[in-house]
BASE-725243 format. One record per atom (N, C-alpha, C, CB): x, y, z. Coordinates in steps of 0.2 Angstrom, whole numbers, plus 5000, padded with zeros to 4 digits. Glycine has a CB too. Example, Ala and Ser with C-alpha at 12.3 -4.5 7.8 and 13.67 -1.06 7.14 Angstrom:
<lolums>
506649725039 506249785039 506649845039 505749785045 506449895035 506849955036 506450005039 507049975029 
</lolums>
This chain:
<lolums>
545959435230 545759355229 545359325237 546459315227 544759325237 544559295244 543859265242 544559345251 543759225247 543159185247 543059125252 543059165241 542659075250 542559015255 542758955252 541858995258 543158905256 543358855253 542758805250 543658815258 542258815252 541658775250 541558785241 540958815254 541858855239 541758875234 542358855229 541558935235 542958865232 543558855228 543958795232 543958925227 544158735228 544658695232 545258725234 544658625229 545558695238 546258715240 546758695234 546558665246 546758645231 547158635225 546958685220 547058575223 546358715218 546258755214 546658825217 545558765212 546658845223 546958915224 547758905223 546758935231 547958845226 548658815224 548858835217 548658745225 548458805213 548558805205 548658875204 547858765201 548158915206 548158995203 548759035206 547459035207 548959015212 549459055214 550259035210 549459055222 550158965210 550758935206 550858965198 550558855205 550258955195 550258965188 550459065187 549458935186 550059095191 550159165191 550759195194 549659195194 551159155197 551859165201 551659235206 552459185195 551159225209 551059265215 551359275221 550559245216 551459335223 551859335229 551459375235 552559375227 551459345242 550959365246 550759305251 550259385243 550259315255 550059275260 549359265260 550259315267 549159195260 548559165260 548359135266 548459135255 547859185269 547759175275 546859135275 547859245280 546859095280 546259045280 546059055288 546558965278 545259055288 545259065295 544659015295 545159135298 544558975299 544058905301 543958915308 544458835298 543458875310 543158855317 543658825320 542558815316 543958775317 544458735322 545158745321 544458665321 545358805317 546058825317 546158875311 546458755317 546758905310 546958945305 547458935301 546958985307 547758965296 548358945292 548559005288 548158885285 549059015287 549459065283 549959025279 549859125289 549959035273 550459005268 550659055264 550258955263 551359065264 551659135261 551959105255 552259175265 551859145249 552259135243 552559185241 551859115237 553159165237 553559205233 553659185226 554259215237 553359225221 553359215213 553059135213 554159235210 552559125217 552259065215 552459005219 552359055207 553059005223 553258965226 553158965234 553858965224 552958915239 552858925245 553558925249 552358875247 553558975253 554159005256 554058995264 554259085254 553358985266 553258985274 552658965274 553259055277 552558925280 551858895282 551758895289 551758825278 551158925292 550958915299 550158895298 551159005305 550158825302 549358815300 549258755307 549258775291 548558775311 548558755316 548958775322 548658705315 549158725327 549658755332 550358745330 549458715338 550658735323 551258725319 551358795316 551158665314 551658835320 551658905319 552358925314 551658935326 552558865311 553058875306 553858905308 552758915301 553858925315 554558945318 554958895318 554658965326 555658905318 556158855317 556158805323 556958895317 556058825330 556058785336 555458725335 555958825342 554958755333 554258715332 554458665326 553558755330 554658685321 554858635315 555258585317 555158675310 555858605320 556358555323 556258515327 556758585325 555758535332 555458475338 554958435334 555058515344 554558465330 554158425326 554358355323 553958465320 555058375320 555358335316 555758275320 555858375313 555758295328 556258245332 556958275331 556158155328 557158335329 557858335330 558058375335 558158365324 557558415339 557658435345 557258425350 557758485344 557258425357 556758405362 556358465362 557058385369 555658455365 555258505367 555458555372 554758485370 555958525376 556258575381 556558625378 556558545386 557058605374 557558635370 557158695365 557958575365 556558665362 556258705357 555858765362 555658665353 555758745367 555358805371 555858855373 554958765379 556458835375 557058885376 557258925370 557758845377 557158895365 557358925359 556858985355 557458865355 556258955357 555659005356 555759075358 555058975358 555959065364 555859125369 556559165366 555859115378 557159135365 557759165363 557559205355 558459115362 557259155351 556959175345 556759245345 556459135343 556259255350 555859335350 556259375350 555459355356 556959365352 557459435352 557859435347 558059435359 558159365344 558759365339 558359335333 559359305342 557759315332 557559275326 557859215324 557759305321 557459175320 557459125317 558359115315 556959125312 558559145312 558959145307 559759135311 558959215303 559559175317 560059175322 560259115325 559859215326 559559085327 559459025331 559858965327 558659015331 559558965320 559858905315 560558935316 559458895307 560858975316 561658975315 561958945323 561959065313 561658965328 561758935334 561758865335 561358955338 561158835332 561158755332 561658735327 560458725330 561858755322 562258715318 562958725322 562258725310 563158785324 563858795328 563858755333 564058865331 563458735337 563458685343 563358605340 562858715348 563258605333 563258535331 562658505333 563858505334 562058535335 561558495336 561258475329 560958535341 561258515323 560958515317 561358535312 560358555316 561358515306 561758545300 561158585297 562058475294 561458625291 561158665287 560558605283 561658695283 560858565281 560458525276 559758495281 560858455274 559958475288 559358465292 558858515293 559458445299 559158585294 558558635294 558258645287 558858705298 558558635283 558158635275 557658575274 558758625268 557758515276 557458445275 556758465280 557958365278 556958485287 556358495291 555958545289 556458515298 556058595287 555658655285 555258635278 556058715284 555558595273 555258575268 554758525270 555758545263 554858475275 554558425278 553758455280 554958395283 553958515284 553358555287 552958575283 553558605291 553258605278 552758645273 552458605268 553258695268 552658535267 552258495263 551558465267 552658435262 551858455274 551258435277 550758485277 551358405284 551058555279 550458605279 550058605273 550558675280 550458605267 549958615261 549558555261 550458625253 549658485262 549358425261 548658445267 549958355263 548858465272 548258475277 547758535274 548458505284 548058585272 547758645269 547158615263 548258695266 547558575259 547158565252 546558505255 547858535245 546558485261 546058435262 545458475266 546458365268 545458545268 544958575270 544458585266 545058625273 543858585269 543258585263 542858645264 542658535263 542958695270 542658745271 543158795276 542058715274 542958865276 543458915278 543458985275 544058895278 543359035277 543659085273 544259105272 543459125275 544459125266 545159125264 545159205260 545359055259 545859225261 546059295258 546659305256 545859355261 546859325250 547559335250 547859395249 547759295245 548359405253 548759485253 549259475249 548959505260 549359515245 549859525240 550459565244 549559575233 550359595249 550759655252 551059615259 550259725255 550959555260 551159525267 551659455266 550359495270 552259485269 552759425267 553059415275 553359435260 553459365275 553759345282 554259395284 554059275282 554359405290 554959455292 555459415290 555059465301 555959475289 556659455287 557059405291 557159515287 556859405298 557159355303 557059285302 557059355309 556559265297 556159195297 556759165290 555059205294 556759095292 557159065287 556559035282 557659025290 556659055276 556159035270 556558985265 555959095265 556158925265 556458875259 555858885254 556658795261 556158915247 555658895242 555458815240 556058925235 554858815239 554558745238 554058745232 554158715245 554258715225 553858725220 553358665221 554258715214 552758705218 552158685219 551758635214 551758745220 551958635208 551758595203 551658515203 552258605198 552358485206 552258425207 551758395214 552958405207 551858445219 551358445224 550758435223 551458485227 550558485219 549758495217 549558425213 549558565211 549958405210 549758335205 549758285210 550358305198 550158275215 550158215220 549358225224 550958225227 549358285227 548758305231 548158285226 548858385233 548058285220 547558295216 547458205214 547758345209 547958175213 547958095214 547658075220 548658055215 547858095226 547658065232 546958085233 548158095239 546658145231 546058155232 545658125227 545858225233 545858095222 545458055217 545357995220 545858045210 546057965221 545957905226 545457895231 546657885229 545457945235 544957945240 544257945239 545058005245 544157985233 543457985231 543257905227 543358045226 543757875224 543657805222 543557755227 544157785219 543957775233 543757735240 543057735243 544257755246 542757795241 542257805245 541657775240 542157885248 541757765234 541357725230 541357645230 541457745224 542157635232 542257565233 541957535240 543057545233 541957575245 541957565252 541357615254 542557585255 540757625251 540157665252 540057675260 539657635248 539957605264 539857615270 540357565275 539257595272 540457595280 541057565285 540657515290 541357635290 540057505289 539757445293 539757385288 538957455295 540257365288 540357295285 540957265287 540357295277 540957205287 541657155289 542157145284 541357075291 542657135287 543357105284 543457045285 543957145286 543757005280 544056935282 544456925277 543556875281 544956875280 545556855277 545356825270 545956805282 545656835265 545756785259 546056735260 545956815255 545756675259 546056605260 546656605257 545556545256 546656615250 547256615246 547556685244 547156555240 547956715248 548156775246 548556795239 548556795252 548556845236 548956845230 549656855231 548756885225 549956875236 550556885237 550856845243 550456955238 551456825242 551756785247 551856825255 552456755244 551556795260 551556845266 552256865268 551156825272 552756825267 553456835268 553756905265 553756765266 553456915259 553756975255 553257025257 553756955247 552857025262 552457105263 552857155266 551857095268 552657205263 553057275267 552457315269 553657325262 552257315274 551457345276 551757405280 550957285282 551257455280 551357495284 551157485293 550957545281 551357545297 551157515304 550357515305 551557545310 550057555302 549257565302 549057495298 549057635298 549257485293 549057415290 549057355294 549457405285 549657345299 549757285303 549257295308 550357265307 549157365311 548657365316 547957355315 548757435319 547757365307 546957345307 547057275305 546457385302 547457235303 547557175302 547357135309 548257175300 547657155314 547657125321 546957125323 548057165326 546457175320 545857195324 545257165319 545757285325 545557125313 545057075309 544757015313 545457045302 544157025315 543756975319 543156965316 543656995326 542656905317 542056895313 541556945315 541756815313 541656975321 541057025324 541257095323 541057015332 541957105321 542157185320 541957215313 543057195321 541657265313 541457305306 542057335305 540857345306 542157365299 542757415297 542557485302 542757445288 542057495304 541957555308 542157555315 541257565308 542157485317 542357475325 542957465325 541957415328 543357445319 544057445319 544357515319 544457395313 544157555315 544157625314 544157655321 543557645310 543557665324 543457675331 544057655336 542757645333 544157585336 544657565341 545357585340 544657495341 545457595334 546157635332 546257705330 546457615327 545557735333 545457805332 545757825325 545757835337 545357805320 545557835313 544957865311 545757775308 544957925308 544457935304 544157895298 544557995301 543757925294 543557875289 543957865282 542857905286 544257935282 544757925277 545357875278 544957975275 545657885283 546157845285 546057775285 546357855291 545457745288 545257685287 545157645281 544857675290 544757705276 544557675270 545357665265 543957735266 545757715267 546457695263 546757645266 546957755262 546757635272 547157555275 546857495270 546857535284 546057495271 545657445269 545857435262 545057445270 545857495259 546057485250 546557455248 546057545246 547257475253 547757455252 547757365254 548357505257 547557345257 547557295260 547157255255 547357315267 546557275252 546257245247 546657235241 545757265245 547057285240 547457285232 547957225233 547957365231 548157225240 548757165240 548357105241 549357165247 547757095240 547457025240 547456995246 547756985236 547557035251 547457005259 546756995261 547657045263 546357045261 545657045264 545157055259 545657075269 544657045260 543857065257 543457085261 543457005254 542857115258 542357145262 541857105262 542157215260 541557085267 540957055268 540257085272 541156995273 539657075269 539057105273 539157085282 538357055269 539057145284 538957125293 538357085293 538857185298 538457045297 537856985298 537856975306 537856905293 537156935308 537156935315 537656865316 536456925317 537756865322 538256795324 537956735321 538456785333 538256685318 538156625316 537956575321 538456615313 537356535321 537256495326 537656425325 536556475326 538256415328 538656355326 538756315331 539156375323 538856255330 538856205335 539556215340 538956125332 539556175345 540256195348 540956175343 540256145356 540956125340 541456095336 541556155330 541156025334 540956175328 541156225322 541456285325 540456245317 541156305331 541356375333 542156365334 540956415339 542456295337 542956295339 543556285333 542956265343 543256265328 543656245321 543656325318 543256185316 543156375318 543256445315 543656475320 542556475314 543656475326 544156515330 544756495329 544056515337 544856425328 545556395327 545856435320 545556305327 545356425315 545756455309 545956525308 545256455303 545456575311 545656655312 546156655317 545056695315 546156625322 546856615325 547456595322 546756575331 547456555319 548256545315 548256595311 548356485310 547756625307 547956665302 548156735305 547456665297 547956755311 548156805314 548856795317 547756835317 548956745320 549556725323 550156735317 549556655326 550056695311 550456705306 550656775304 550156665302 550156825304 550256875301 550556925306 549756905298 550456915313 550956955318 551556925318 550656955326 551656865318 552356835317 552756875313 552356755315 552556885307 552956905302 553056995301 552656875296 552357025305 552357095305 552857135310 551757115307 552857195308 553457235313 552957275317 554057285309 553057275323 552657315328 552657385326 552957305336 
</lolums>
């Protein structure tokens, strides 16, 4: 099985591997990175993608369970002993538990699968004879529910592209929010976007200021719209207002922003 992701989506490939209960490694080669996803009887057991090589030291460091310095030292030691011995050492020393290791590996694998499923191009090939070295720690991960969740997110992204076809529009606060502001439980990114809502800022300008890509900003704006907090308006030239009108408008926007910031978590 080989081809280009332009012709077969990541979810289609994962679904085929899962349904056929295939074993082996799916290798993907792209201009900006590579990936290797290994399966046993249709379950994901190992993932290396981009600069996340899937080693235990890398996985634990990315999950914040050990420091980068510790990870670097453990990576050198793992070259001789392997990940399983490193895992036993960390457990014995009390740095992590077995459950911590399993959770971190699953978290890494899930992130890798989601990243792979978002790729739209790249050459791939499935090698049914390639499996991880026996020194690796493998944690089987069922793909069925993951594929369903990925498909839902992708469908939602497609809907958001239809709802917000252009990022060259403005956001404004809804005068009468449909939810009580004190009951809001917004994400960090949602609070960040709220703080950048100003009459002259387009959605694209907000995304650039916060270093968000188009997909990320659409997801945040979509959530804020669903919460009844903001609405889209056409970008337009600055209004010619009298000094009193400008002062009143700035005061209104300032009160809304201050109120939101006052109840939001940094």
